[in-house]
C-alpha positions in Angstrom: 13.0 -45.3 -0.2 16.0 -44.8 1.9 16.9 -41.5 3.0 19.1 -39.5 0.9 22.1 -40.0 3.4 21.6 -43.6 3.8 21.1 -43.9 0.0 24.4 -42.1 -0.6 26.3 -44.4 1.9 24.9 -47.5 0.1 26.0 -45.9 -3.4 29.5 -45.6 -2.2 29.4 -49.1 -0.6 28.7 -50.6 -3.8 31.2 -48.3 -5.8 33.9 -49.7 -3.6 32.9 -53.3 -4.0 33.8 -53.6 -7.8 35.4 -51.5 -10.4 32.8 -50.6 -13.0 29.2 -50.3 -12.4 26.6 -50.0 -15.0 24.2 -47.1 -14.2 20.9 -49.3 -14.5 22.6 -52.1 -12.2 23.1 -49.6 -9.7 19.6 -48.0 -10.0 18.1 -51.7 -9.7 20.3 -52.4 -6.4 19.2 -49.2 -4.8 15.8 -49.5 -5.9 15.9 -45.9 -7.4 15.8 -44.6 -10.9 18.7 -43.8 -13.3 18.2 -40.0 -12.8 18.4 -40.4 -9.0 21.6 -42.4 -9.4 23.0 -39.5 -11.3 22.0 -36.9 -8.6 23.6 -39.0 -6.0 26.9 -39.5 -8.1 27.1 -35.5 -8.2 26.4 -35.3 -4.4 29.3 -37.7 -3.9 31.6 -35.8 -6.2 30.8 -32.7 -4.3 31.9 -34.4 -1.1 35.0 -35.2 -2.7 34.8 -38.6 -4.1 36.5 -39.1 -7.5 33.7 -40.9 -9.4 34.2 -41.0 -13.0 31.6 -41.7 -15.8 32.3 -45.1 -17.7 31.4 -44.6 -21.3 29.9 -47.8 -23.3 26.9 -49.0 -24.7 25.2 -49.3 -20.8 27.3 -46.6 -19.3 28.2 -46.6 -15.7 30.4 -45.0 -13.0 33.7 -45.9 -11.2 35.2 -44.8 -8.1 38.6 -43.8 -9.2 42.0 -43.9 -7.5 42.8 -40.8 -6.0 45.6 -39.2 -3.5 43.3 -37.6 -1.4 40.1 -39.4 -0.4 37.7 -38.1 2.2 37.3 -40.0 5.4 36.4 -43.6 4.8 32.7 -44.4 5.4 31.2 -47.7 6.0 27.7 -48.9 6.0 26.1 -50.9 9.0 27.2 -54.4 8.0 30.7 -53.2 7.3 31.3 -51.6 10.4 30.1 -54.4 12.2 32.2 -56.8 10.2 35.2 -54.5 10.8 34.8 -54.3 14.6 34.3 -58.2 14.7 37.5 -58.8 12.8 39.5 -56.4 15.0 38.4 -58.4 18.0 39.4 -61.6 16.4 42.7 -60.3 15.5 44.2 -61.2 18.7 44.2 -64.8 17.8 46.3 -64.5 14.6 49.6 -64.9 16.3 50.9 -61.8 14.1 52.0 -59.7 16.9 49.3 -57.0 16.3 46.8 -57.4 19.5 47.6 -54.0 20.9 47.1 -52.4 17.7 44.1 -54.1 16.9 42.5 -53.3 20.3 43.5 -49.6 19.7 41.9 -49.5 16.3 38.9 -51.1 17.5 38.5 -48.4 20.1 39.0 -45.8 17.4 36.2 -47.4 15.2 34.1 -47.9 18.2 34.2 -44.2 19.2 33.0 -42.9 15.7 30.3 -45.3 15.4 26.8 -44.1 15.8 25.0 -45.7 19.1 23.1 -48.2 17.5 26.0 -49.9 15.9 28.1 -49.5 19.3 25.5 -51.4 21.0 25.5 -54.2 18.4 29.6 -54.5 18.9 29.2 -54.4 22.4 26.8 -57.3 22.2 29.3 -59.3 19.9 32.1 -59.6 22.4 34.4 -62.5 21.2 36.4 -64.7 23.5 38.7 -66.8 21.5 40.4 -69.7 22.7 43.5 -71.0 20.8 44.7 -74.6 20.8 48.0 -73.6 20.5 49.9 -70.4 21.8 52.5 -69.1 19.3 55.8 -68.4 21.1 57.3 -66.4 20.0 54.8 -64.7 17.7 55.7 -63.3 14.3 56.7 -59.8 13.9 54.1 -57.9 11.7 56.8 -56.4 9.6 58.0 -60.0 8.5 54.6 -60.8 7.4 54.3 -57.7 5.4 57.5 -58.3 3.8 57.0 -61.8 2.9 53.3 -61.1 1.8 54.7 -58.3 -0.3 57.2 -60.8 -2.1 54.4 -63.5 -2.5 52.1 -60.7 -4.1 54.8 -59.4 -6.4 56.4 -63.0 -7.5 59.7 -62.3 -6.4 62.6 -64.7 -5.1 62.7 -64.2 -1.4 66.2 -64.3 0.5 66.1 -65.2 4.2 67.9 -66.3 7.3 66.2 -69.2 8.8 66.5 -69.8 12.6 66.5 -73.8 13.8 64.6 -74.7 16.8 66.6 -73.0 19.9 69.1 -71.5 17.5 70.4 -68.2 17.3 68.5 -66.9 14.3 70.1 -68.7 11.7 73.1 -66.0 11.0 75.7 -68.7 10.4 73.8 -70.6 8.0 73.4 -69.6 4.3 70.6 -67.6 3.6 67.6 -69.7 2.0 66.5 -68.6 -1.6 62.6 -69.5 -2.4 59.9 -68.8 -4.6 57.3 -67.7 -2.3 53.9 -68.9 -3.1 51.4 -68.8 0.0 51.4 -67.2 3.4 48.9 -69.2 5.7 48.0 -70.0 9.3 48.0 -73.5 10.9 47.4 -74.3 14.3 47.8 -70.7 15.5 50.9 -70.1 13.7 52.2 -68.4 10.4 53.8 -70.4 7.6 55.3 -69.5 4.4 54.8 -72.4 1.6 57.7 -71.8 -1.1 59.7 -73.6 -3.5 63.2 -73.9 -2.3 65.3 -73.0 -4.9 68.5 -74.7 -3.7 67.0 -78.1 -2.5 64.7 -77.9 -5.5 61.6 -79.2 -3.3 58.5 -77.3 -1.8 59.1 -76.3 1.8 57.2 -75.1 4.7 58.8 -72.5 6.9 57.5 -71.0 10.1 57.3 -67.5 9.7 58.5 -66.5 13.1 61.9 -68.0 12.3 62.3 -66.0 9.1 64.4 -62.7 8.8 64.2 -61.3 5.3 67.0 -60.1 3.5 67.0 -57.1 1.0 67.0 -56.5 -1.9 64.5 -59.1 -3.3 65.4 -61.4 -6.0 64.0 -61.7 -9.3 60.6 -62.2 -10.6 59.5 -65.7 -11.2 56.6 -67.9 -12.9 54.5 -69.4 -10.0 54.8 -73.5 -10.2 51.7 -75.6 -9.7 51.6 -76.5 -6.1 50.9 -80.3 -5.4 48.1 -81.6 -3.7 45.3 -79.6 -5.6 45.6 -76.5 -3.7 47.4 -74.8 -0.7 44.9 -75.9 2.2 45.4 -79.6 0.9 49.2 -79.2 0.4 49.8 -78.0 4.0 47.3 -80.3 5.6 49.5 -83.2 3.6 52.6 -81.9 4.9 51.4 -81.8 8.5 50.0 -85.3 8.2 53.2 -86.5 7.3 51.8 -88.7 4.5 54.4 -87.6 1.8 52.0 -86.4 -0.8 49.6 -89.3 -0.6 46.8 -87.1 0.7 46.2 -89.5 3.8 47.7 -90.0 7.2 50.8 -92.3 7.2 49.0 -94.6 9.5 45.5 -95.7 9.4 43.8 -98.5 11.4 40.2 -100.0 11.8 38.7 -100.8 15.3 35.3 -101.7 16.8 34.4 -99.7 19.7 31.8 -100.7 22.6 30.0 -97.4 22.2 27.2 -96.3 20.0 28.1 -94.5 16.8 26.3 -91.3 18.2 28.6 -91.0 21.1 31.9 -91.3 18.9 31.2 -89.4 15.9 31.2 -85.6 17.4 34.9 -86.4 18.4 36.2 -88.0 15.1 36.8 -84.9 12.5 38.8 -86.7 9.9 37.5 -90.7 10.5 34.7 -92.8 9.6 32.2 -94.0 12.0 29.7 -96.6 10.8 26.9 -98.0 13.4 27.2 -101.8 14.0 24.4 -101.8 16.8 22.9 -100.0 19.8 26.4 -100.1 21.6 29.0 -101.0 19.0 30.5 -99.0 16.0 33.3 -99.5 13.5 35.9 -96.6 13.6 38.4 -96.0 10.8 40.9 -93.6 11.8 44.5 -91.8 10.8 47.3 -90.5 12.4 50.9 -89.4 12.1 52.2 -92.6 14.1 50.9 -95.7 15.2 51.4 -94.9 18.7 49.4 -91.7 18.1 46.7 -93.5 16.4 46.5 -96.1 19.4 46.4 -93.2 21.9 43.7 -91.5 20.1 41.4 -94.6 20.0 42.3 -95.2 23.7 40.6 -91.7 24.7 37.3 -93.5 24.2 36.1 -95.0 27.5 35.1 -98.3 25.9 36.3 -102.1 25.0 38.4 -102.0 21.9 38.6 -104.8 19.3 41.5 -104.2 16.9 40.4 -105.0 13.1 43.7 -104.2 11.8 46.5 -103.6 10.7 49.1 -105.7 12.9 51.1 -102.5 13.4 48.2 -100.9 15.3 47.8 -104.2 17.6 51.6 -103.6 18.2 51.2 -100.1 19.3 48.3 -100.9 21.7 50.6 -103.7 23.3 53.4 -101.1 23.7 50.9 -98.4 25.2 49.7 -101.4 27.5 53.3 -101.9 28.9 53.9 -98.3 29.2 50.6 -97.6 31.2 51.1 -100.7 33.3 54.4 -99.4 34.2 53.1 -95.9 35.1 50.1 -97.5 37.2 53.0 -99.6 39.0 55.3 -96.9 39.7 55.7 -95.5 43.2 
């Protein structure tokens, strides 16, 4: 059986994880008797945690909301998860790197030695494919996120690329639905009330206006979910769910040498040194260039637009090779 202090921490962690806990289920999860659960609940109450008894056939307990709570306590897994999350926060593009580093230092200082050693052994080096510039202000994320949660119409100025913040343009009015990250940047997915269509806005170009607009009933996002919708928009597939350009080639390489580098394509083995590759891209030139990265002979199966793209790149590469 766990020591009393460790058991109290486990009990508190369970009470924080869900609203209501039947007493018998708590006892089962902790491996103790219902009587011991009652005693441990009384101990937590003495420490200042507002735990209320829940009436009903099963009985149970709830960690009530209060204005004055004792210092937050974490079990070992929660503490390690928090430290890892703070280390990873420097890659979010949310402009919170310095604050996250300070928070991590604070958390580490109050951890017991055994946990500090685990955290020190889990140093994270994050390599981003894209470097957000400029980063989005964390206050903008809070404002936009609050509008998404409250389902309130959001009004904001939107800066065009290289613009002056969009002050000369009329404010946008949208029904905000999701705040997402893609390629190291933050985006707002919303229904544009003036254009009557779905739009994706870069959060670093948003300057929220106050007050917020009226509440709205969320519309159904096309594409089967926010992840599919955002991927579709960045592919430029116009709602088809696929890349706008898709072609098929035969490569003079074994399938095992191609598969690790193809994330959204299909690779079929044709022999020890040949494979079929079906791949998509946002343009035919982009598709031809993507296939050309493999150091192998290429046979274009189709369509003709892909052959034309290879011919266009061949002329361009030949010109580059012959330039002085």
